N, C-alpha and C positions, 0 to 999 in steps of 0.2 A: 407396354411399359409406361407410356404417358398416363394412361388411365389408372394404373396401379399407383403411380406417384401422386396423382390427383386425389385418390382415396386416402393416401397417407396424410396429405396436407389437410384434408377435411377432418380426418380423425384427430389430428393434432389441434386443429382449431376448436373442435368440440371439447377437447380435453382442457384447453386454455380457458374457454368460456364457461366450463362446467355444464355443458349441454349433454343431454342423453342422446343415444344413437338415433332414436326415432324422431327426435325433435327437429323441425326444419330450421334453417338458418336464413335470416334476412340478409339483404345486401350490406346493410350497415355492420351486422355481426360478421359477415364474411370479410369485409374490408378491415375491420378492427382486428379480427383473429389473424388474418394474413400478416398484418403489420407486427403483431406480437410475436408470431412464429418466426418472422424474418429477424426480429431483434434477438430472439433467443438463439437462432442459428448463428448469426454473426458474433454474438457474445461468446458462444461456444468455440467458434473458430479462433477468436481473439484469445480466449483462455488457453486453448491448446498451444497457440503460438507462444504465449508468455511462458507456459510451463516448459515447452521444448527449448526455448532460448535459455531459460533459467537452469535447466538440467545440464546443458552443455557448458554454460558459463561456470557453474559450480564444479563440474568435472574437470574443466581446464584449470581452475584455481587449485584443485586438489592434486591432479596428476602433473600439471606443468610447473607448480611452485611448491606447495606445502609438503607433499609426501616425499619427493626426492631429497628435500633439505631437512626433514625431520622436525618441522614446525607444526604446531597445532592451532586450533581455533577454540572459541568457547562453545558452549552448548553441547548437544548430542554429537555433533560432528567432531568437536574437540575430544570428547570421551572416546569416540571410535578411533581417532588418530592416535591417542595416547595408548589405548589398549593394544592397537595394532603394532605400535612401535615396541612395546614391552613384551608382547607375546608372539609377534610375527604372524598373527592371524590376518587374513585379507580384510582390508578396509571395507570393501564392498559388502561382505557378509555382515560385518559389525554394524554398518549403517542400517541394514534392514532389521537385524535382531534388536538393537538398542532403541531404534525408533518405533518398533512395533507396539510396545505398551503405551507410548504417548499417543499414537494414532488411534488405538482402541479407546483411549480416554477421550480423544476428540470425537469419536463416534457418539459417546454419551453426552459430552458437554456442548458440542457444536452442531454437527449434523451427519447423517449417513453419507450424503453425497460428498461432503468435505473429506470424510475418512477414506472413502473409496478412491477419490482423486489423489489424496496424499499417499496412499499405499502404492498406487500406480507410479506416481512421481518418484518415490523413494526407490522402488524396484528398478525403474528405468535408470535412475542415477547410479545405482549399484552396478547395473549392467554396463553403463558407459565407463565408470571408473575401472571395471574389471577388463573390458575388452578394447576400448578406444585408446590408441597410442598417441597421447598428446606429447609434443616436444617439451623437453626441459628447457625453459627459457633462460634462466640464470641461476647461479649459485650464490650470488650476493645476498646475504641474510636480510639486509635492509630492504632491498628491492623485492625479495621473496615475501617478506612480511606485508609490505604495502600493497603490492599488486596481487599477491595471492589472496589477501583479505578483500581486495576490491572485486575480483572475479567471483569469489565465493559469496560475498555479500550481494553482488548483482544477481547471482543465481538464486539465492534465498528470496530476495525481494521480488524478482520476476515470477517465481512460483507462487508467492503469496498473492501477487496481482492476478495470477491465473486461478486462484481459489483453492490452493493446496499448500502444503509445507514439505520441505525436505529436511527440516530440523524441528523436532518436536518439543523443544524447550518451552516455547511460548504457550503451547497447549497446556502443559503442566502448570505454568505460571498463572494462566487464566483460570484453571480449575481451582487452584489453591487460593487465588484472590477472592473467589466467590465464597469460600468457606472460612477464610482467615482474614484478619485485618491487615493484610500486606498487599502492596501494590504489585502489579506485574513487573514494573521496572526494578523494584527493590529485590524481588525474588530472583530475577535473571542476574542482577549484579552479584548477589550472594552466591548463587549457583556457580557463576564463572570464577569468582574469587577462590572457591574451593578447588575447582579444576586447575587453575593456574598455580595454586599452592602445591597441589600434588605433583604437577609438572616440574615445579622448581625442586621438589624433593627427589623425584625419580630421575629426572633428566639433568638439568642444571638451571641456575638462576638466569643465565644468559638466554637459554632457550625459552624459558618462561617469559622473560621480558620481551623478546621478539614475538612470542605468541600473543602477548597482550596487545602489541602493536597491530598484529594481524586482526585480532578481534575488534579493535577500535576502527580500523579501516573498513572491515566488513560491516559493522553496525552503522557507520556513517553512510556507507553506500546503500544499505537497506533503507535508511531514513530518506535518503535522496530519491530513491526509486518509488517508495510508497507515498511520500508527501508531495511528489511532483517537482518539476524544475522551476516553475514560476513563483512559488511561494506566495499565494494570494493573501490579501489583507482585507478584512471587512471594515468598512468605514461608515459610522453613523454620524449624521450631521443634523444639528438643530439650529435653526435660524429663522428670523422673520422674513428673510428673503429666500425662502425655500423654492419658490417657483423659478426664480432666476438661476439658483444653484442647480436645480433639476434640469433646466434647459441646457446649462453649460455642460453637465455630465453627459447628456444625450448627444449634444451637437459637437462639442469640442473634444471631450474625452472618448466619445463614441462607445459608452458603456451603458449597460442596462441598470435599472435601479428599482427600488421598491419604496413606496411612500406610506408611512403609518400616520394615523391621526392620534395626537396626544394632547396633554394639558401642561401648562407651564405655571411656575410661580409657587412651588412648594417652599416653605421656609418662613422667614419673619413676615413676609408680605402676604402669606396665605396663598390659597389656590386661585389662580387666574382662570375664570370660567371659559375664556376664549380658547378654542382649539388651535393647535399648531401642527404643522406637518413635520414629520421626522423622516429624513431620507436615509436609506441604507443602500450602499453599493459595494461591489467587490472589485478591487484592482490588484495589479501585481505590485511588488515592492518597488519596482523601478518607476512606477507612475505616482507614487505617494507624494513626492515633492511637487510634481506638476499639479496634482489635484489640490493640495493644500494651498499652493500659490494662487490658483484660479479662484478658490473659495475666498481667500483673503482680499482679492480684488473686489469681490461682490460684497462681502461682510467680514471685516477684520475681527469682529466680536463673536463670530459663530462658535458654537460648542461642537467639537469634533472628538469622537471616540474611535480608536482603532484596536482591532484584535486580529491575531494571526489565525489563518484558516489553512488546515492541512491539505484539503482537497475539495473539489466541487463537482457537482453533477447537474446536468441540465441547465435551464435558464439561459441568460444572455451574458455569460461570463467573458467569453471571447469578444473582441471588439466587433462592433457592428460595422458593416461596410459603409463607405462614404456614399452620400446621396448623389445621384447623377442628374438631379433636376436642374 
């Protein structure tokens, strides 16, 4: 058994490194390939966990809040809920049927793996909605709209973090944005306005208004999950005291940084041939005040530029541990 598992690992390493079956592997290639295979394995486990949590969260939002109280959401999920309420067809079947064209579009526009994972996620969600008996938490329309939207949005966001979708609206939006001069956000907005307008006509204005609240809660939850909790900010600092500022960021703030080489003096004075260091670092929004305060102590006239960052990967974004020297 161990020998067979070893052969599987070697085969995967060769595949990762692009090596043919008969080519020998050096120690370095074995170590590098093993590290890559481990990362792929743990990323796969993480994605499965995200998708599982997302499916059950969305199922709880639908069965525990929205479906028993007759509210809908935006996107494909909203269309499924609306048709189910008008025709009494099972929501689980409608989720699969209506999402299928969007997933096939994702096969062409994004990737084969993405489409396969999305089909599995949608099928499992349909199974969960059809078979798992979630408790009906409340009949208060306001609580249903807010918390139903929260759990549904959490489910959509987690499945996206896992590399798939359970609502195909964004796939269509991405496809159309590549062919037309319309942004993804604008298309989703118009798409949902049409859904809620139909809901107001078929159901009632009150139901449509509560459903809009559900959609807002869901979309904010999706943004929260996809963009992260900490909300990082990129900070660029230009100052003649760059060495002192860089030392402060490393020692006091315990953050990583990158230093670029640039030139100063464009404008009336012309170009200054002397090079200057440009510091770039990433902090959370809670650390911005402290960072700017420390910079002002060193150089009150320093030039600081800040921009929002949705997410980060790698590098030294988290705080460095304190030195024990």
